N, C-alpha and C positions, 0 to 999 in steps of 0.2 A: 811522410812529406805532407806539407800543408797544401790544400787545394787553393786557398787564397793566394798563395805564393805563385802557383802555376797560372792563375788568372792574370796576375800582374805581369808575369813573364810573357804571357800570350799577348797582352795588350802592346807591350813594347815590340814584340816580334812582328805583329801586324802593322804597326805604325811604321816600322823601319822598312817594311816591304820585303818580299822574298820571291825567288823563283824567276823563271823565264816567262815572257809573254805567251799567252795561249795561242796555239794554232788549232785548227779543227782536229787534226790527228792527235795532238797532245791532249786536247780537251777530252776527246773520246776516251783515251787511255786513262787519264787522270780520274775521270768520272767512275771508271771501273774500280779503281782503288778506293775512291770515296764511298761507293756503294758497298764495298766489302768490309769497311770498318764497322765493328760492332756498334750498333746504335743504342744509346740509352733509352730511346723511345720504344725499342723492341724488347731489349733485355731488362725487364723490370718486373717487380712483384706488384700485382693489382688485387684489390678486394672489391666486393660489391659496395656501391654507395647508393643511398636512397635518393631517388629523383623526385618522386611524387608520393608523399606519405599516404595520401588518401586513395591511391589506386594500386591495389595488390598486383604484384608482378612487374611493375614499372620501375626499373632500376637501370643504372649504368655502371660499367666497370671503370674504376678510376684509381689513381694513386691514393695512398693512404692520406687521411686528413692531416694537416699541419697542426690543428688544434684538437684537443681532447674532445671527441664527439659525444662522450657520455661519462661525465664525472661521477655517476652514481646518484643515489644508492642503487645497488644491483639487486633487483627483486622482480618478480613476475609483473609484466606490464611496463617495466623500464628497460633501458638499453642493456643488452646482455654483456656480462663480464668478459667472456672469452672472445666474443666478437670484437669488443673494444680492445682487448689485448692484441688481437691480430691486426686490427686497423692501425694501432699506434706502432706496434713492433715492426710491421712490414715497412713502415715509413723509415725506421732506423736502418733496416736492411738495405733499402733503396739508396739511402744517403751514403752508406759505406761502400756498396758495390758499384753504384753508378757514377759516383763523383768524378773519378778519373776518366771514365768513358765519356763523360760530357766534355772534358777537356780535349781528349783525342778527337771527338766529333767536331769541336770548334776548329781545331788546328787543320784537319784534313780538308776542310771546306776552302782553304786557301791554297794557292799554287805551291807545289813543293819546291824546296830549295835545290834539290838534286834529283835528276831523272836519269834512270838507266832502263834498259829494256824491260826488266821484270822487277824493278825496284824503285821506290820513292823515299826520299828523306826530307823531313821538315826540320830545319835547324842546322847547326846548333845555335842556341841563343843563351846568353849568360843569366845567372841568377840575379836576385834582387837584394841589395844591401839592407834595405829596410826589413826584409824577412830573414836576414842573417844567412843567406845562402848564395851570396855573390861569388863564392869560391867554386860554384858548381856550374857546369854547362849542361844543357838539356837538348834532346832531340827525339823525334818520332821516326821510326823506320818501318816500312812495309815492303814485303817481298812476295812475289807471286810465283806459285808453282803450278804446273799443269800435270794432271794425272790422266791416264787413259791413252788411247791410240788415235793418232791423226786419221788412220784408215777407218776407224770406227768412231765417228764424231759423237754418237750417242753415249759413248763411254767417257768422253773427256769431261774433266771437272777442274775448275780453277780453285785453288786453295791459297789463302793469304796468311802469312805470318806477320805479326805486328809487334812492336815493342816501344816502350818509352824508356830511354836510356839516360844515364847521368855519368859525368866524370869530373874529376878535380881539374880546375883550370889554373891552380897555383902550384901544381906538381908536374914537372916535366915528364912526358911520356905516359901520363895517366890514361888507363884504358877505359872504354865505355863499359858500364855495367847495366844489365837489363833489370829494371825494378818493376815494370809492368809489362807483361808480354802474353801472347796467346796466338791462337790459330782460329781462323773462321772459314767456313765452307758456305758461301752465300748461295741462296736461290737466285738464279740469273735475273738481273734487272731489278732486284729488290734488296732490302737490307735484312731480310729474314734468312734463316738457315740454321746451321749448327756450328758450334765452336766452343772454345774455352778461353778463360782469362785467368791470369795469375798475377797477384800483387805480392811482392817479396820485400817486406819491410826490413828484414835482416840484411838483404843485399844493399839497401839504402844505407844502413848503419856501417857496413864495411867501407863504403865510400865517404860517408859523412858521419863521423862519430857524434856529432851534435844531435842526430836523430834520436828522439826519445821513445818512439814506438818500437814494436817488435812483432815477429811472427809472420805468418803467411795467410793469404786469402785465395781460395781457388773457386772458380765458377765454371760450370759447364752448362750449355744451353741448347735447346732445340725449339725453334720458333717457326710458325707458319702464319701467313697473312689471313685475315678474314675475307669473306666474300659477301655478296649481296644476300646469300642464303644463310649466312651464319651470324651469330650474335656477337662473337668476339674473335680476335686472333687467338691462335693456340700457342701457349708458352709453357715450356717445361724448363725448370732451373734446378740445379744441384749446387749448393753453396756450402763451402767448408771453411771454417776459421780454425787455424792451428796455432795455438799459443799466441793469439793475435791481440794486440792492444794498440790503439791509436796514440799519437804523440802529443795531443792537446792536454793541457793541465787537468781537465776534468776526466780524461781517459786514464791518466796515471793513478787516479784514486781507485781504479777497479783492477781486479785480477785479470790476467790474460784470458782470452776467450777460447774455449775449445767447444765448437758447436757445429752442427750440420742442419741445413735447411733443404727440404725438398718441396718444390712448388709446382703445381700443375693447374693451368687454366685451359679449359676445353672450349671448343668452338661454340658450344651451346651456353656458355657463361657459367657452367658449373665448374667447381674446382675444389682443390684441397691444398692445405699448407701444413707440412709436418716439420716439427722442430725438435731436436734432441741436443741437450747440452749437459756438460759435467761441471758442477760447481758446488762449493761448500756453502750451502744456503743458510746454515746455522753457525757460521764461523765466529760470530760474536759471542757465542756461549762458551764457557770454559770447557776444555776437553773435547770440543767438537771440531775435529780437524779433517775428517774424511769428506770426500766429494760425493754428493748425491747425483743421480741421473734424473734429469727432468725431460719429459716427453710431452709434446702437445700435438694433437691431430685435430685440425680445424677443417670442416667440410661444409660446402654449400651447394645447393641445387640451382637449377635454371631460374627459379623464382626468388633466389637469394635466401631461402630458408636454410638454416644451418645448425650444426652441432659441433661443440668442442669437447673433446675428451682429453683428460690430463692425467699423467701418472708421475709421481715422484718416488724413487726407490733407491735402495743401496745406501752406501755411505754410513752416516751415523744412525740411520733409521733401522739398520739391521740389528736384530735382537731386541728391538723395542716391542711394546705391545701392539704397535701398528708398524710393520716393517715396510709398508708402502702406503702412499696416500693417493687416492683417486678422486677425480672430480669430473662431472659431466654436466653440460648445459645445452639447452636447445633454444632457438629463437625463430621468430616468424619473419615474414618478408620485410618488416620494418626494423629488424634486428632487435626486437624486444623479447625478453626472456619469456619462455613458455614452461620450462622445466629446469630444475637444478637439484643436484645431489652431490655429496662428497662423503668420504669415509673417515673424516676426522671423528674421534670419539666425542660423544655428547659433552658439551661444555667447553670444547676446544675448537669450535668452528672458527675458521679464518675467513672463508669466502662467503659464508652465509648459510642459513638453514635450508633443509630440503623443502622444496615447494613445487607445485605443478604436477602434471602427469607425464610420465615417459612415453605413453602412447601417443602424445601429441607431437613427438619428434619426427622429423623427416628422415632421420638416419638411425640405425641401430648402434649400440655400443661398439666402439672400435676395439678390435682384439689386438692389443699390443703384444708383440712377440715376447715370449718369456726368455 
């Protein structure tokens, strides 16, 4: 489904008005649902961004840059290749994972259409003819569950289930289908906590055959707020794409994605980003049909010095004179390369020649599991 379509739908939804007038009691309860909704400001991938290039150690944690921060050439003293890859790539991850959470976040800031004791519903509202989905109705549903014992208040925990649902409005008796859904366990009074989010494009296609995308996207998260004593909030994300492909024209040119991302940002601003994907990287060559495994481990410390280790293995590489390819690169607090090496045979270098000293790295070589 297209995010732009949801934004247009949301605008019409807000203009039309919804829900009952707030009372103090309803407001208090509605706010609890609002705070429980997974926040795109919390569930996000962040990387170090340079704040003052002339002062070592001064940096800020920020979302990936919209513009390419380092177009090359990649060499000692210039911006590091694998830092640039991480900066740009995490921006794409944020766009794919957080886009629909942004829409849910916008919607739940408005009064719900329906209120029940442990349930809130926003909608339904119709699709948009200009986007070609006027035949669909949409709604957001959140339900609250209580775990633990009333006799032992310290054991009680509020859990919220949420979903974005669609149905055909031109077919009598059409049932609601969950296309985005999940569960969140918020830390009381904040939008931090643990939870999971699932986006099922195949479920969209079952309701709307015009949907061009496919596959599933799964996210689990564990987030903790920062304090005056810490550098950053703590964020852990596990993201899995399963035969996933968006429905935009540019997406249809690519093969479906099967990949996993593990991201960890610690309170001291150190962190790591691990990415593994399976893809036929040499598919344009005759007879090359097998999928290779690509692994990236990107690590950085409190001062934003970092290292990227990369391994490509399996697939059509098996049985070759180099059955796996490795690359390692280190950078300083300004994200400038200090060391680089790879295992491509001499004369076949793709990412650059070996340069610098590995002893200058803040991290040792990452031991990829065999």
